[in-house]
C-alpha positions in Angstrom: 0.0 0.0 0.0 1.4 3.4 -1.0 2.3 5.7 1.9 0.2 8.9 2.0 1.9 12.1 0.9 2.7 14.6 3.6 1.0 17.9 2.8 3.1 21.1 2.4 3.8 22.8 5.7 1.5 25.6 4.9 -0.6 24.3 2.0 -3.5 26.3 0.5 -5.9 24.3 2.7 -6.2 20.9 4.3 -7.6 18.7 1.5 -9.0 16.1 3.9 -12.5 16.0 5.4 -12.9 16.9 9.1 -13.3 13.3 10.3 -10.4 12.0 8.2 -8.4 9.2 9.9 -5.6 8.8 7.4 -2.0 8.4 8.5 -1.3 12.1 8.1 -3.9 13.0 10.7 -3.8 10.0 13.0 -0.1 9.3 13.2 1.3 12.6 12.2 -0.8 15.3 13.8 2.1 17.8 13.8 3.4 18.5 10.3 6.4 20.7 10.0 5.8 24.2 11.4 6.3 27.1 9.1 8.7 29.9 10.0 7.1 33.3 9.6 9.9 35.9 9.3 8.6 39.5 9.5 11.2 42.1 8.7 10.7 45.8 9.3 13.0 48.1 7.4 13.3 51.3 5.3 15.3 52.3 2.3 16.0 55.5 4.2 18.0 53.6 6.9 21.6 52.8 6.2 21.6 50.0 8.8 19.0 48.0 6.9 20.9 46.7 3.7 22.9 44.0 5.5 19.7 42.5 7.0 17.9 42.9 3.7 20.7 41.0 1.8 20.4 38.1 4.2 16.7 38.0 3.8 17.0 37.8 0.1 19.5 34.9 0.5 16.9 33.2 2.7 14.3 33.6 -0.1 16.6 32.0 -2.6 16.5 28.8 -0.6 12.9 28.4 -1.7 12.2 26.6 1.6 8.5 25.9 1.8 8.7 26.1 5.6 9.8 29.7 5.5 7.7 32.7 4.6 9.5 36.1 4.6 7.3 39.2 4.8 9.1 42.5 4.1 7.4 45.5 5.8 8.6 49.0 4.9 8.0 51.6 7.5 7.5 55.3 6.9 9.1 57.0 9.9 12.5 57.4 8.3 11.1 59.1 5.2 12.3 62.5 6.5 16.0 61.5 6.2 16.2 62.5 2.5 14.5 59.6 0.8 10.9 58.5 0.9 10.7 54.8 0.7 8.3 54.0 -2.2 7.3 50.7 -0.5 6.5 52.4 2.9 3.0 51.9 4.2 1.4 53.2 7.5 0.2 49.7 8.2 3.8 48.6 8.6 4.4 51.3 11.2 1.3 50.3 13.1 2.1 46.6 12.9 5.6 47.1 14.3 4.2 49.4 17.0 1.8 46.6 18.1 4.8 44.3 18.5 6.6 46.9 20.6 3.6 47.5 22.8 3.2 43.7 23.3 6.8 43.7 24.5 6.2 46.5 26.9 8.1 49.2 25.0 7.4 52.2 22.7 10.8 52.0 21.0 10.7 51.4 17.2 13.9 50.6 15.2 15.1 49.3 11.9 16.1 46.8 10.9 13.9 44.5 13.1 13.3 40.9 12.4 10.5 39.0 14.2 10.1 35.3 13.8 6.8 33.6 14.5 5.9 36.6 16.7 8.2 35.4 19.5 11.9 36.1 18.8 13.2 39.4 17.6 16.4 41.2 16.8 18.2 43.1 14.1 19.3 40.0 12.1 22.2 41.7 10.4 24.6 38.8 10.3 24.1 35.2 9.3 24.6 34.0 12.9 22.1 36.5 14.3 19.5 35.7 11.7 19.9 31.9 12.1 19.6 32.3 15.9 16.3 34.3 15.5 14.9 31.6 13.2 16.0 28.8 15.5 14.6 30.5 18.6 11.4 31.4 16.9 10.8 27.9 15.7 11.8 26.3 19.0 9.5 28.6 21.1 6.6 28.1 18.8 7.0 24.4 18.5 6.7 23.6 22.2 3.0 23.1 22.1 2.1 24.5 18.7 -1.6 23.9 18.3 -1.7 23.6 14.5 -4.8 25.2 13.0 -6.5 23.9 9.9 -7.9 26.2 7.2 -10.7 25.0 4.9 -12.4 26.9 2.0 -16.1 27.5 2.3 -18.5 29.3 0.0 -18.7 32.2 2.5 -15.0 32.3 3.4 -12.5 30.3 5.3 -13.1 27.9 8.2 -10.5 27.9 10.9 -10.4 25.1 13.5 -7.9 23.3 15.7 -6.0 20.5 14.1 -6.4 18.0 17.0 -8.4 17.5 20.2 -5.2 18.1 22.1 -4.9 21.5 20.4 -8.5 22.3 21.2 -7.9 21.5 24.9 -5.3 24.2 25.1 -8.0 26.8 24.5 -6.0 29.4 22.6 -7.6 32.4 21.0 -6.3 34.8 18.4 -6.8 37.5 15.9 -6.8 36.8 12.1 -4.8 39.1 9.8 -4.8 39.2 6.0 -1.5 40.2 4.5 -1.0 41.0 0.8 2.6 41.0 -0.5 4.4 41.1 -3.8 6.6 38.1 -4.5 8.4 39.7 -7.5 12.0 40.8 -7.1 12.2 44.6 -7.4 15.3 46.8 -7.6 15.2 50.5 -6.6 18.0 53.0 -7.2 18.4 55.3 -4.2 19.5 58.8 -5.3 19.3 60.6 -1.9 19.4 59.9 1.8 21.5 57.6 3.9 21.7 54.9 1.1 22.3 57.4 -1.8 24.1 55.7 -4.7 22.9 52.2 -3.8 20.5 49.9 -5.7 18.4 47.9 -3.2 16.6 44.8 -4.1 13.4 43.6 -2.4 11.1 40.6 -2.5 7.8 39.8 -0.7 7.2 43.5 0.0 4.0 43.8 2.1 1.4 46.0 0.4 -1.4 45.8 3.0 -2.2 44.4 6.4 -5.7 44.3 7.9 -7.5 42.6 10.7 -10.3 40.2 9.8 -11.6 39.7 13.4 -11.2 37.3 16.2 -10.8 33.5 16.2 -12.3 32.4 19.5 -11.5 28.7 19.3 -13.5 25.8 17.8 -14.9 26.4 14.4 -14.7 30.0 13.2 -15.4 31.4 9.7 -13.5 34.3 8.4 -15.1 36.1 5.4 -12.8 37.2 2.6 -13.4 39.8 0.0 -12.9 38.5 -3.6 -9.7 39.7 -5.2 -8.6 40.2 -8.8 -5.3 38.3 -8.9 -4.1 40.1 -12.0 -2.0 42.4 -9.7 0.2 39.4 -9.0 0.0 39.8 -5.2 0.0 36.9 -2.9 -2.5 36.6 0.1 -1.8 34.9 3.4 -3.8 34.6 6.6 -2.0 34.7 9.9 -3.5 34.0 13.3 -1.8 35.5 16.3 -2.5 34.5 19.8 -4.0 37.2 21.8 -4.1 39.6 18.9 -1.5 41.8 17.2 2.0 41.3 18.5 1.3 37.8 19.8 2.7 34.4 18.8 1.8 33.1 15.4 -0.4 30.0 15.9 -1.7 29.5 12.3 -0.9 30.5 8.8 -2.3 29.7 5.3 -1.7 30.9 1.8 -5.0 31.9 0.0 -5.2 31.4 -3.7 -8.7 32.4 -4.6 
């Protein structure tokens, strides 16, 4: 008998019915956990290029376990160069992480992994440690969520009875990002004369509401995929700035 295929770490949706008892769900209730790397940076900050270069190298690995999201903040736009990728939502999202950590300090570059480990990530060793720590902290009792497509939206539920027993709650965020590599020549500011390359630049972040455990349906607005943007849902425990407890790519 042929062994069942392990689904991708963060597949579009779980393709199996709720009461499925295949080997994947019965014997392997914990598939590999994705690593969500959120990077906050600005083209107006001369400390950011080393971290950005390492993130690009991370993307070239094409590791299906790793999702890099490149948030460009706007609060350095007064330094001589206005970052064309800067969005107020990036400022707000980073501020939420700061508040969750008990501080008001914002800085770039900042790399946050799975919502739990953070640092500047400006060397291979530092970035690897952030990823290792983020994956380790999140994997202790990671209650994998399953995402299923419904006519009215997306159904989110716990992956196992053990996960349901933990009783976690979270807020659901929709993130749109551009997967295409883009190069920008910087004529002014701290990075004047440089050409900076970026991928997975975040275009928008918005809250879709609370997931209160059990079966919860999130309604999604239809999108015209002609813009080439990718859409991902991220569930964070306790709301913005919390640990990432679920993620799914949405391709509809």
